[in-house]
C-alpha positions in Angstrom: 39.8 107.8 22.3 39.8 104.1 21.4 36.6 102.4 20.2 35.8 98.7 20.3 33.9 99.0 16.9 33.4 101.7 14.3 30.8 101.8 11.6 30.4 104.3 8.7 26.8 105.1 7.8 27.7 108.0 5.5 25.1 108.6 2.8 22.3 106.8 4.8 19.3 108.5 6.1 17.0 107.8 9.1 16.4 105.2 10.2 19.3 103.3 8.7 22.1 104.8 10.8 20.2 103.8 14.0 19.4 100.3 12.6 23.1 99.7 11.8 24.1 101.0 15.2 21.6 98.7 16.9 23.0 95.7 15.1 26.6 96.7 15.8 25.8 97.2 19.5 24.3 93.8 19.7 27.7 92.3 18.7 29.5 94.2 21.5 29.8 93.2 25.2 28.4 95.4 28.0 30.6 98.5 28.5 32.2 98.4 25.0 32.1 101.5 22.8 30.8 102.1 19.3 31.7 105.0 17.0 29.2 105.8 14.3 30.1 108.2 11.5 27.0 109.7 9.8 26.1 112.4 7.3 22.4 112.7 8.2 21.9 115.9 10.2 18.9 114.2 11.9 21.2 111.6 13.4 22.0 114.1 16.2 18.6 113.9 17.7 18.0 110.4 16.5 20.9 109.0 18.6 19.9 111.1 21.6 16.4 109.5 21.5 17.8 106.0 20.7 20.0 106.0 23.7 17.3 107.2 26.0 14.9 104.5 24.8 17.4 101.7 24.9 19.5 102.5 28.0 22.8 102.7 26.1 25.0 105.6 26.9 25.6 108.5 24.5 29.2 109.4 25.4 29.9 112.0 22.8 28.5 113.7 19.7 30.7 115.8 17.4 30.0 117.7 14.2 32.7 118.3 11.6 31.2 120.1 8.6 28.7 117.6 7.2 30.0 114.7 9.2 28.4 113.7 12.5 30.2 111.4 14.9 28.4 109.6 17.7 30.1 107.6 20.4 27.9 105.1 22.3 28.6 102.7 25.2 26.7 99.4 25.3 24.6 99.0 28.4 
């Protein structure tokens, strides 16, 4: 899968991954995708809540050991 932008928030805890994703999404056009790499286990539920509140689409979430990958599409 191709992404329009990717950010690495490894080592950051809530709410920093969400804040960095919000800023990155603001730089994208509607329909573009953002990949967020995180290490905070709470980011799974945080990104679910964030997309419900903002109207962005949560395309995918994956876990690989202690790495959590979130793919969002800008509304």
